[in-house]
LOPAVO-87193 format. One record per residue (C-alpha): residue in one letter; residue number from 1; x negated, y negated, z. Coordinates in Angstrom, 1 decimal, padded with zeros to 4 digits. Layout:
BEGIN
- aa  i  xx  yy  zz
- A  NUM  X  Y  Z
...
This chain:
BEGIN
- aa  i  xx  yy  zz
- M  1  050.6  019.4  -033.2
- V  2  053.1  017.5  -031.0
- F  3  056.0  018.8  -033.3
- F  4  055.2  022.1  -032.6
- M  5  055.4  021.7  -028.7
- Q  6  059.2  021.0  -029.2
- A  7  059.4  024.7  -030.2
- G  8  057.6  025.8  -027.1
- F  9  059.6  023.5  -025.0
- A  10  062.7  025.2  -026.3
- M  11  061.4  028.5  -025.7
- A  12  060.2  027.9  -022.0
- E  13  063.7  026.2  -021.3
- T  14  065.7  028.9  -023.0
- G  15  063.9  031.6  -020.8
- F  16  064.6  029.1  -017.5
- T  17  068.2  029.3  -018.1
- R  18  071.1  031.7  -018.5
- A  19  071.8  033.4  -021.7
- K  20  074.9  031.6  -022.4
- N  21  073.2  028.2  -022.1
- A  22  070.5  029.4  -024.3
- G  23  072.0  027.6  -027.4
- S  24  072.8  024.6  -025.6
- M  25  069.1  023.9  -024.6
- I  26  068.0  024.6  -028.1
- M  27  070.5  022.0  -029.5
- K  28  069.3  019.6  -026.7
- N  29  065.6  020.1  -028.1
- L  30  066.4  019.8  -031.7
- M  31  068.4  016.5  -031.3
- D  32  065.2  015.3  -029.2
- F  33  063.0  016.0  -032.0
- C  34  065.4  014.3  -034.7
- I  35  066.3  011.3  -032.5
- G  36  062.3  010.8  -031.5
- S  37  061.6  011.2  -035.3
- V  38  064.0  008.6  -036.4
- A  39  062.7  006.4  -033.4
- F  40  059.2  006.8  -034.9
- W  41  060.3  005.6  -038.1
- V  42  062.2  002.6  -037.3
- L  43  059.9  001.1  -034.5
- G  44  056.2  003.3  -034.9
- F  45  055.7  002.8  -038.4
- G  46  056.3  -000.7  -038.1
- I  47  054.0  -001.1  -035.3
- M  48  051.5  000.8  -036.6
- F  49  051.3  -000.3  -040.0
- G  50  053.2  -003.7  -040.2
- S  51  051.7  -007.0  -041.3
- D  52  054.0  -009.3  -039.9
- I  53  053.1  -009.8  -035.8
- I  54  056.0  -012.4  -035.2
- G  55  058.7  -010.9  -036.9
- L  56  060.7  -008.2  -034.9
- I  57  059.0  -005.4  -036.0
- G  58  056.9  -006.0  -038.6
- K  59  057.0  -005.4  -042.4
- A  60  054.7  -002.9  -044.4
- D  61  052.4  -004.6  -046.7
- L  62  052.9  -002.2  -049.9
- R  63  050.4  -004.1  -052.4
């Protein structure tokens, strides 16, 4: 559901800006989604499913 909010933010911000800046706003929202997805994969997954608490992030227990 949170990923679909990015489309809503893109449409809302595009509506509040001038037409010449619409592409820039959509690109910023797309980059926000891409960077957020990678950051979750690097940090969030390790924190949620990691088995090593003392390590930097944790490692997945894939047994």
